[in-house]
C-alpha positions as CSV (number, residue, x, y, z in Angstrom):
1,M,0.0,0.0,0.0
2,N,1.1,3.6,-0.7
3,K,2.3,5.3,2.5
4,P,1.2,8.8,3.5
5,E,4.7,9.8,4.1
6,N,5.2,9.8,0.3
7,L,3.1,13.0,0.2
8,P,4.3,16.6,1.0
9,D,2.7,18.0,4.1
10,F,0.1,20.2,2.3
11,L,-1.2,17.2,0.2
12,L,-1.2,15.0,3.2
13,N,-3.4,17.5,5.1
14,I,-5.8,17.7,2.2
15,A,-5.9,13.9,2.1
16,K,-6.6,13.6,5.8
17,E,-9.4,16.1,5.6
18,R,-11.0,14.3,2.7
19,A,-10.6,10.9,4.3
20,E,-12.3,12.2,7.5
21,R,-15.1,13.8,5.5
22,S,-15.8,10.5,3.7
23,G,-15.6,8.4,6.9
24,E,-12.5,6.5,5.9
25,D,-9.1,6.1,7.5
26,L,-6.2,7.8,5.6
27,L,-4.6,4.6,4.2
28,N,-7.9,3.3,2.8
29,F,-8.6,6.7,1.2
30,L,-5.2,6.8,-0.4
31,N,-5.5,3.1,-1.5
32,P,-9.2,2.5,-2.5
33,Q,-10.1,-1.2,-2.1
34,Y,-12.7,-2.9,-4.2
35,D,-13.4,-5.5,-1.6
36,S,-14.8,-2.9,0.7
37,V,-17.7,-1.9,-1.5
38,H,-21.2,-2.7,-0.3
39,N,-22.9,-6.0,-0.8
40,P,-25.6,-5.8,-3.5
41,F,-28.1,-7.7,-1.4
42,L,-28.3,-4.7,0.9
43,F,-30.9,-3.5,-1.6
44,K,-34.2,-4.4,0.0
45,D,-35.5,-5.9,-3.3
46,A,-32.3,-7.5,-4.5
47,K,-33.2,-11.1,-3.6
48,K,-36.7,-10.7,-5.1
49,A,-35.3,-9.2,-8.3
50,T,-32.6,-11.8,-8.7
51,S,-35.0,-14.7,-8.1
52,R,-37.4,-13.4,-10.7
53,I,-34.6,-12.9,-13.3
54,L,-33.2,-16.4,-12.7
55,K,-36.7,-17.9,-13.0
56,A,-36.9,-16.1,-16.4
57,I,-33.6,-17.7,-17.4
58,Y,-34.7,-21.2,-16.2
59,D,-38.0,-20.9,-18.0
60,R,-36.5,-19.4,-21.2
61,E,-38.7,-16.2,-20.9
62,K,-38.0,-13.3,-23.1
63,I,-36.3,-10.4,-21.2
64,A,-36.1,-6.8,-22.2
65,I,-33.4,-4.5,-21.0
66,Y,-35.0,-1.0,-21.1
67,A,-32.3,1.7,-20.7
68,D,-32.1,5.5,-20.9
69,F,-30.4,6.9,-23.9
70,D,-27.5,8.8,-22.2
71,A,-24.0,8.0,-21.0
72,D,-25.4,6.5,-17.8
73,G,-28.2,4.4,-19.1
74,I,-26.3,3.0,-22.1
75,P,-23.4,1.7,-20.1
76,G,-25.9,0.1,-17.7
77,A,-27.6,-1.7,-20.6
78,V,-24.2,-3.0,-21.8
79,I,-23.6,-4.3,-18.2
80,L,-26.7,-6.4,-18.2
81,K,-26.2,-7.5,-21.9
82,E,-22.7,-8.8,-21.1
83,L,-23.9,-10.6,-18.0
84,F,-26.6,-12.4,-20.0
85,D,-24.0,-13.2,-22.7
86,K,-21.6,-14.5,-20.1
87,L,-24.4,-16.7,-18.8
88,Q,-25.0,-17.8,-22.4
89,Y,-28.6,-16.6,-22.2
90,K,-29.7,-15.1,-25.6
91,N,-33.4,-14.7,-25.2
92,Y,-33.3,-11.0,-24.5
93,V,-33.7,-7.6,-26.3
94,V,-32.2,-4.2,-25.6
95,Y,-34.6,-1.3,-25.9
96,I,-33.4,2.3,-25.8
97,P,-36.0,5.0,-26.5
98,H,-35.2,7.6,-29.1
99,R,-34.6,11.0,-27.4
100,D,-36.4,13.1,-30.1
101,K,-39.2,10.7,-31.1
102,E,-40.1,9.3,-27.6
103,G,-38.2,11.4,-25.1
104,Y,-37.0,10.5,-21.6
105,G,-38.9,8.0,-19.6
106,F,-40.5,4.5,-19.4
107,H,-43.1,4.7,-22.1
108,K,-46.4,2.9,-22.6
109,S,-45.8,2.7,-26.3
110,A,-42.6,0.8,-25.6
111,V,-44.5,-1.6,-23.4
112,E,-47.0,-2.2,-26.2
113,N,-44.1,-2.9,-28.6
114,L,-42.3,-5.3,-26.2
115,S,-45.5,-7.1,-25.4
116,K,-45.9,-7.9,-29.1
117,Q,-42.4,-9.4,-29.0
118,D,-43.6,-11.8,-26.2
119,V,-41.5,-10.1,-23.5
120,T,-42.5,-11.2,-20.0
121,L,-39.9,-9.4,-18.0
122,I,-38.6,-5.8,-18.3
123,I,-35.5,-4.6,-16.5
124,T,-35.1,-0.8,-16.6
125,V,-31.8,0.9,-16.3
126,D,-31.5,4.6,-15.2
127,V,-35.2,5.1,-15.8
128,G,-38.6,3.9,-14.6
129,I,-39.0,5.4,-11.2
130,S,-41.6,7.9,-12.5
131,G,-43.1,5.4,-15.0
132,K,-46.2,4.5,-13.1
133,E,-48.5,4.3,-16.1
134,A,-46.1,2.2,-18.2
135,T,-45.6,-0.1,-15.2
136,E,-49.3,-0.6,-14.7
137,L,-49.8,-1.3,-18.4
138,A,-47.0,-3.9,-18.3
139,K,-48.6,-5.5,-15.3
140,S,-52.0,-5.7,-17.1
141,K,-50.3,-7.5,-19.9
142,G,-48.6,-10.1,-17.7
143,I,-45.2,-8.4,-17.9
144,D,-43.2,-8.1,-14.7
145,V,-41.1,-4.9,-14.3
146,I,-37.9,-4.7,-12.3
147,I,-36.9,-1.0,-12.0
148,T,-33.2,-0.1,-11.5
149,D,-32.9,3.7,-11.2
150,H,-31.3,6.4,-9.1
151,H,-33.5,9.4,-9.7
152,E,-35.5,11.2,-7.0
153,S,-39.1,10.1,-6.5
154,K,-41.6,10.5,-3.6
155,D,-43.1,7.1,-4.3
156,A,-42.2,4.2,-6.6
157,P,-44.4,2.5,-9.2
158,D,-46.0,-0.8,-8.2
159,A,-43.3,-2.8,-9.9
160,Y,-42.3,-6.4,-9.2
161,A,-39.1,-5.1,-7.6
162,V,-37.4,-1.7,-7.3
163,L,-33.7,-1.0,-6.8
164,N,-33.2,2.7,-6.2
165,P,-30.9,4.1,-3.4
166,K,-32.7,7.4,-3.4
167,L,-36.1,5.9,-2.2
168,K,-36.9,6.7,1.4
169,N,-37.5,3.1,2.4
170,E,-34.4,1.8,0.6
171,T,-32.0,-0.1,2.9
172,Y,-28.9,0.3,0.7
173,P,-26.4,2.5,2.7
174,F,-24.8,4.5,-0.1
175,K,-27.3,6.9,-1.7
176,H,-25.4,8.4,-4.6
177,L,-24.9,5.6,-7.1
178,S,-25.3,6.2,-10.9
179,G,-28.0,4.5,-12.8
180,A,-25.6,2.0,-14.4
181,T,-24.0,1.3,-11.0
182,V,-27.4,0.2,-9.7
183,A,-27.6,-2.1,-12.7
184,F,-24.1,-3.3,-11.9
185,K,-25.2,-4.1,-8.3
186,L,-28.1,-6.1,-9.8
187,A,-25.6,-8.0,-12.1
188,Q,-23.4,-8.8,-9.1
189,A,-26.4,-10.1,-7.2
190,I,-27.6,-12.2,-10.2
191,L,-24.2,-13.8,-10.6
192,A,-23.9,-14.5,-6.9
193,K,-27.4,-16.1,-6.8
194,A,-26.8,-18.1,-10.0
195,R,-23.7,-19.6,-8.4
196,E,-25.6,-20.3,-5.2
197,N,-28.4,-22.0,-7.1
198,K,-25.8,-23.9,-9.1
199,L,-26.9,-22.5,-12.5
200,E,-25.1,-24.6,-15.1
201,K,-23.5,-21.8,-17.0
202,A,-22.5,-19.8,-13.9
203,K,-20.0,-22.5,-12.8
204,Y,-17.8,-21.6,-15.7
205,I,-17.6,-18.0,-14.8
206,K,-14.5,-17.1,-12.7
207,E,-15.0,-15.5,-9.3
208,G,-14.6,-11.7,-9.7
209,W,-15.4,-11.7,-13.4
210,E,-17.8,-8.8,-12.9
211,K,-14.9,-6.5,-12.1
212,W,-14.4,-6.3,-15.9
213,L,-17.6,-4.4,-16.0
214,L,-16.2,-1.6,-13.8
215,D,-15.1,0.4,-16.8
216,L,-18.8,0.9,-17.6
217,V,-19.5,1.9,-14.0
218,A,-16.8,4.5,-14.1
219,I,-18.1,6.0,-17.4
220,S,-21.6,6.3,-16.0
221,T,-20.5,7.7,-12.6
222,I,-18.4,10.4,-14.3
223,A,-21.0,11.1,-16.9
224,D,-23.8,11.7,-14.4
225,M,-21.5,13.7,-12.1
226,M,-22.1,11.5,-9.1
227,P,-20.1,12.4,-5.9
228,L,-16.7,10.8,-6.1
229,V,-16.7,9.8,-2.4
230,G,-17.0,6.6,-0.5
231,E,-18.2,3.7,-2.7
232,N,-18.3,5.7,-5.9
233,R,-14.6,6.7,-5.6
234,K,-13.6,3.1,-5.2
235,L,-15.6,1.9,-8.1
236,V,-14.3,4.7,-10.4
237,Y,-10.7,4.1,-9.2
238,W,-10.9,0.5,-10.3
239,G,-13.1,1.3,-13.3
240,L,-10.3,3.5,-14.6
241,Y,-7.8,0.7,-14.0
242,V,-10.0,-1.6,-16.2
243,L,-10.3,1.1,-18.9
244,R,-6.5,1.5,-19.0
245,L,-6.2,-2.2,-19.9
246,G,-8.0,-1.5,-23.2
247,R,-10.0,-4.7,-23.2
248,R,-13.1,-3.1,-24.6
249,V,-12.5,-2.8,-28.4
250,G,-14.6,0.3,-29.0
251,I,-13.0,2.3,-26.2
252,R,-9.5,1.3,-27.2
253,R,-10.1,2.3,-30.8
254,F,-11.7,5.6,-29.7
255,F,-8.7,6.7,-27.7
256,E,-6.3,5.5,-30.4
257,K,-8.0,7.8,-32.8
258,E,-8.0,10.6,-30.2
259,R,-4.3,10.1,-29.7
260,I,-4.7,9.7,-26.0
261,P,-2.5,7.0,-24.5
262,I,-5.0,4.5,-23.0
263,K,-2.5,3.4,-20.4
264,L,-2.4,7.0,-19.0
265,L,-6.2,7.4,-19.1
266,E,-7.7,9.6,-16.3
267,E,-11.2,10.7,-15.4
268,T,-10.9,14.0,-17.3
269,D,-10.2,12.1,-20.5
270,V,-13.4,10.1,-20.0
271,A,-15.3,13.2,-19.1
272,F,-14.2,15.5,-21.9
273,S,-13.4,13.1,-24.7
274,L,-15.4,9.9,-24.5
275,I,-18.7,10.9,-22.8
276,P,-19.6,13.7,-25.2
277,K,-19.3,11.2,-28.1
278,I,-21.6,8.7,-26.2
279,N,-24.1,11.4,-25.6
280,V,-24.1,12.9,-29.0
281,A,-25.5,9.7,-30.5
282,S,-28.9,10.2,-28.8
283,R,-28.7,14.0,-29.0
284,L,-28.5,14.1,-32.8
285,S,-29.0,10.6,-34.1
286,D,-29.5,7.0,-32.9
287,P,-28.6,6.0,-29.3
288,Y,-27.7,2.5,-30.5
289,L,-24.6,3.9,-32.1
290,A,-23.2,4.5,-28.5
291,F,-24.4,1.1,-27.5
292,E,-22.5,-0.5,-30.4
293,L,-19.4,1.5,-29.4
294,L,-19.4,0.1,-25.9
295,S,-20.6,-3.4,-26.6
296,S,-19.3,-4.5,-30.1
297,D,-16.0,-6.3,-30.6
298,E,-16.1,-6.0,-34.4
299,K,-13.3,-3.5,-35.4
300,D,-14.8,-2.6,-38.8
301,K,-18.2,-1.9,-37.3
302,I,-16.7,0.2,-34.5
303,D,-14.6,2.2,-36.9
304,K,-17.8,3.1,-38.9
305,V,-19.5,4.1,-35.7
306,L,-16.6,6.3,-34.7
307,I,-16.6,8.1,-38.0
308,K,-20.4,8.8,-37.6
309,L,-19.9,9.9,-34.0
310,K,-17.2,12.3,-35.0
311,E,-19.4,13.8,-37.7
312,L,-22.2,14.2,-35.2
313,N,-20.0,15.7,-32.6
314,T,-18.7,18.4,-35.0
315,Q,-22.4,19.1,-35.8
316,R,-23.2,19.3,-32.1
317,Q,-20.3,21.7,-31.4
318,K,-21.4,24.1,-34.1
319,Q,-25.1,24.1,-32.9
320,S,-24.1,24.3,-29.2
321,A,-21.7,27.2,-29.8
322,K,-24.5,29.1,-31.6
323,I,-27.0,28.5,-28.8
324,S,-24.4,29.5,-26.2
325,R,-23.6,32.8,-28.0
326,Q,-27.3,33.7,-28.4
327,A,-28.2,32.8,-24.8
328,K,-25.1,34.7,-23.5
329,S,-26.0,37.8,-25.4
330,K,-29.5,37.7,-23.8
331,L,-28.0,37.3,-20.4
332,L,-25.6,40.2,-20.8
333,A,-28.5,42.4,-22.0
334,K,-30.0,42.2,-18.5
335,C,-29.4,45.0,-16.0
336,E,-28.2,42.4,-13.4
337,I,-27.6,38.7,-13.3
338,P,-30.7,36.9,-11.9
339,K,-30.4,33.9,-9.6
340,I,-32.2,31.9,-12.3
341,F,-31.8,32.9,-15.9
342,V,-34.4,31.4,-18.3
343,T,-34.5,31.9,-22.0
344,G,-35.1,30.0,-25.2
345,D,-35.9,29.9,-28.9
346,K,-38.0,27.4,-30.8
347,T,-35.1,26.9,-33.2
348,W,-32.9,25.5,-30.4
349,N,-32.5,21.7,-30.3
350,P,-33.6,20.6,-26.8
351,A,-31.1,17.8,-26.8
352,L,-28.2,20.3,-26.8
353,L,-29.5,22.8,-24.2
354,G,-27.9,21.2,-21.2
355,L,-24.4,21.7,-22.5
356,S,-25.0,25.4,-23.1
357,A,-26.8,25.9,-19.8
358,G,-23.9,24.3,-17.9
359,K,-21.4,26.6,-19.5
360,L,-23.4,29.7,-18.7
361,A,-24.2,28.6,-15.2
362,E,-20.5,28.1,-14.5
363,E,-19.4,31.4,-16.1
364,F,-22.1,33.6,-14.4
365,N,-22.6,31.7,-11.2
366,C,-26.3,31.4,-11.5
367,A,-28.8,28.7,-12.4
368,V,-29.6,28.6,-16.1
369,C,-32.7,27.1,-17.8
370,L,-32.8,27.0,-21.6
371,W,-35.7,25.8,-23.7
372,G,-36.3,24.9,-27.3
373,Q,-38.8,23.0,-29.5
374,D,-38.4,19.4,-30.6
375,S,-39.4,18.0,-34.0
376,S,-42.8,17.0,-32.7
377,G,-43.5,20.6,-31.6
378,V,-43.1,20.0,-27.8
379,Y,-41.3,22.7,-25.9
380,K,-38.6,21.2,-23.7
381,G,-36.0,22.8,-21.4
382,S,-32.8,21.9,-19.5
383,C,-31.6,23.5,-16.3
384,R,-28.2,23.6,-14.7
385,S,-27.1,24.9,-11.4
386,S,-23.8,26.5,-10.4
387,G,-24.4,25.2,-6.8
388,N,-26.6,28.1,-5.9
389,I,-30.0,26.5,-6.6
390,N,-31.4,22.9,-6.1
391,I,-32.8,22.2,-9.5
392,A,-34.9,19.2,-8.4
393,E,-36.6,21.3,-5.8
394,L,-37.0,24.3,-8.2
395,L,-38.8,22.1,-10.8
396,D,-41.0,20.4,-8.1
397,K,-42.1,23.8,-6.8
398,N,-43.1,24.8,-10.4
399,K,-44.8,21.5,-11.3
400,D,-48.2,23.1,-11.8
401,I,-46.9,24.9,-15.0
402,L,-44.9,21.9,-16.3
403,L,-46.1,19.0,-18.3
404,D,-43.2,16.8,-17.2
405,Y,-40.0,17.2,-15.3
406,G,-37.2,15.4,-13.5
407,G,-33.6,15.7,-12.3
408,H,-31.4,16.1,-9.3
409,E,-29.7,19.0,-7.4
410,G,-27.4,20.1,-10.1
411,A,-29.4,19.4,-13.3
412,G,-32.8,18.7,-14.6
413,G,-35.2,18.9,-17.5
414,F,-38.8,19.7,-18.2
415,S,-41.5,20.0,-20.9
416,I,-44.0,22.8,-21.0
417,N,-46.8,24.4,-22.9
418,F,-46.0,27.5,-25.0
419,D,-48.4,29.7,-23.0
420,S,-46.5,28.9,-19.7
421,L,-43.2,29.9,-21.3
422,L,-44.3,33.6,-21.2
423,D,-43.9,33.9,-17.5
424,I,-41.5,31.0,-16.7
425,E,-38.5,33.2,-15.7
426,K,-40.6,35.3,-13.3
427,T,-42.2,32.1,-11.9
428,F,-38.9,30.3,-11.4
429,N,-37.3,33.3,-9.7
430,E,-40.3,33.7,-7.4
431,A,-39.7,30.1,-6.3
432,V,-36.1,30.7,-5.2
433,E,-37.0,31.5,-1.6
434,F,-38.7,28.1,-1.2
435,V,-35.8,26.0,-2.5
436,N,-32.4,25.1,-1.1
437,T,-30.0,27.9,-1.9
438,Q,-26.3,28.6,-1.1
439,T,-24.5,31.8,-0.7
440,D,-22.7,33.0,-3.8
441,K,-19.0,32.6,-3.7
442,C,-17.1,35.9,-4.0
443,E,-13.7,34.4,-4.6
444,T,-12.1,31.1,-5.5
445,L,-10.5,29.5,-2.5
446,Y,-7.2,27.6,-2.8
447,D,-5.6,24.7,-0.9
448,A,-1.9,25.8,-1.2
449,S,0.4,28.3,-2.8
450,L,2.9,26.8,-5.3
451,T,5.5,28.1,-7.8
452,S,6.0,26.9,-11.4
453,A,9.2,25.1,-10.2
454,D,7.0,22.9,-7.9
455,I,5.1,21.4,-10.9
456,N,6.8,18.2,-12.1
457,W,5.8,14.6,-12.7
458,T,6.8,13.5,-9.2
459,F,4.4,16.1,-7.8
460,Y,1.7,15.0,-10.2
461,R,2.0,11.3,-9.2
462,Q,1.7,12.4,-5.5
463,L,-1.4,14.5,-6.4
464,R,-3.0,11.6,-8.2
465,M,-3.0,9.6,-4.9
466,L,-6.0,11.7,-4.0
467,A,-7.8,10.9,-7.3
468,P,-10.0,10.1,-9.0
469,F,-11.3,13.7,-8.9
470,G,-14.9,14.8,-9.4
471,M,-17.9,16.0,-7.5
472,E,-17.2,16.4,-3.8
473,N,-13.6,15.2,-4.3
474,E,-12.5,18.0,-6.6
475,A,-8.9,18.3,-7.7
476,P,-7.0,20.5,-5.2
477,V,-6.8,24.2,-6.1
478,F,-3.5,26.0,-6.1
479,E,-2.5,29.7,-6.2
480,F,0.5,30.9,-8.2
481,V,1.4,34.3,-6.9
482,N,3.0,37.1,-9.0
483,P,3.4,35.1,-12.1
484,Q,5.7,36.6,-14.7
485,V,3.8,36.3,-18.0
486,I,5.9,35.1,-20.9
487,Q,3.1,34.8,-23.4
488,K,-0.7,35.3,-23.4
489,R,-2.9,34.4,-26.3
490,E,-6.5,33.6,-27.2
491,F,-7.2,30.5,-29.4
492,G,-10.1,28.5,-30.8
493,K,-12.3,29.2,-33.8
494,H,-13.9,32.2,-32.1
495,N,-10.9,33.0,-29.8
496,E,-13.0,31.6,-26.9
497,H,-10.1,30.0,-25.1
498,L,-7.1,31.5,-23.3
499,E,-3.5,30.3,-22.8
500,I,-1.0,31.9,-20.5
501,I,2.7,30.9,-20.4
502,F,4.3,32.0,-17.1
503,K,7.0,31.5,-14.6
504,S,7.3,32.2,-10.9
505,E,9.8,34.6,-9.4
506,N,13.3,33.1,-8.9
507,S,12.4,30.2,-11.3
508,N,13.3,29.6,-14.9
509,K,10.7,26.9,-15.4
510,H,7.8,27.9,-17.7
511,L,4.3,26.6,-17.0
512,K,1.2,26.7,-19.2
513,A,-2.1,27.8,-17.8
514,V,-5.3,27.3,-19.9
515,S,-8.9,28.5,-19.6
516,F,-11.4,26.9,-22.0
517,F,-14.4,29.2,-22.8
518,A,-12.6,31.9,-20.8
519,K,-14.4,34.7,-19.1
520,D,-14.0,38.0,-20.8
521,S,-12.5,39.4,-17.6
522,F,-9.7,36.9,-17.8
523,K,-8.8,37.9,-21.3
524,Q,-8.9,41.6,-20.4
525,K,-6.4,41.4,-17.5
526,D,-3.4,43.4,-18.2
527,Y,-1.7,42.9,-14.8
528,I,-2.0,39.5,-13.1
529,K,-1.5,39.3,-9.4
530,S,-2.1,35.6,-9.1
531,I,-3.4,32.6,-11.1
532,V,-5.6,30.2,-9.3
533,G,-6.2,26.7,-10.8
534,Q,-5.9,23.0,-10.8
535,V,-2.9,21.0,-12.1
536,D,-3.8,18.5,-14.7
537,K,-2.2,16.4,-17.5
538,S,-2.8,17.1,-21.2
539,A,-2.2,14.4,-23.8
540,F,-3.5,16.5,-26.7
541,A,-2.3,15.2,-30.1
542,G,-0.2,12.6,-28.2
543,K,2.0,15.2,-26.5
544,L,2.1,14.8,-22.7
545,E,2.5,17.9,-20.6
546,L,1.5,19.3,-17.2
547,R,-0.5,22.5,-17.1
548,V,-2.8,24.6,-14.9
549,K,-6.5,24.7,-15.6
550,I,-7.4,28.3,-14.7
551,L,-10.2,28.8,-12.2
552,D,-9.6,32.5,-11.5
553,I,-7.2,35.3,-12.4
554,V,-6.7,38.1,-9.9
């Protein structure tokens, strides 16, 4: 095990504080152990769900895996697919609703479709907890429904079994699993129960085989921005380990084409390179493209998928940039920045609004809700918070004017009638006093002061002992005081990014600092007193270097 004395004092203090906050001792925090994750049978319905699934396998029933269309639901669908394949059970189908044609949710139309295919058991992934009508319809047709989900809900549908850590009566001790992780827990339980019941095909599966599915767990947890503490951090830690082995053909081919060394893969590479390509499939085309990327082992098929996803992502970037510019100009036209900014245009693609809303929320430190009109004429919106507003509570407080809604603290979505759009910003802002809010941060806090000479690969390896980084385990923030600026330039198609080359006093070492989609105030700084940011690794175009990701310039 790595020993704490390998760390400089300031990193050791950060590690101690984070370990204490997550309820772990320091050594376990610095060395996440897979064996210490929770038993899947702690879910109250785990035994009931696994017994029903194994019965379906014994009786050769047709099973449907019904998954959401994003980078949480699709990895979860692949988890269950690969489990069934490993058990050599082929009588199943995978159903992923089309974002534009069907929209998010567990749909009655899908139940009708699956019923015609003689499905008798539906297992949902990352969806279903609000699908009461679809569950009731399935029940009336003799179809049992097992829901695996992680979204908020005051009460669950009357399904055969429900696994959702967010439910009030759920006994599972960790409440912040991604949707695919809940599916992984179910897969663990199925495999354990199959061995216990001496299922013929299970005896050929090696103990611990399910660890090869942790790459999918890591992708989903990072994609859905789940807190990287406790069990999540351990699962993502080992999921990244599996990813680096490059066993999954689609992921290996993807990072080869991106010129990112897979053996050096980190959570930021997954977040900013892979996940947008998974999500773009459903945003602009067919979600099964992403499913093929993660599940197929046919190189030629994968290469075709990657070409298509690259084309779609280029299209997405152009459309998103246009939406962001138009929304930003509307926000800047206001006399003051509201706590909740709401705007839209019927030409905006609802599938792309979350990306633009997130960028604006981060830049202006306010909640942002953007709306557009889909191809069927329905008005849909996406909301993102900068940490100042609980989006789930905001939408719930305004449910009377919404046709449908869902989400969690940091993000959510809704559909709405056109007439209600006229007063939506006023209505949302009036609801602020009734939702969980936080005090706006006036300055970016930092964990320690460093110089450019401090940043080297030894330091970076020490820093990574606190990783993987993400929600509630953010990368430490450092201040670089009185930087001597060697070069400052804007780059990108619209000069939206900023790069600063600097060195510290009494040091000859140059260090690069970068701000993507930089604030105008950063670009306009003539004199820089300090740069505040996080140290990360870049492998752009195959070139490895350490740099500072700018959070603030003073």
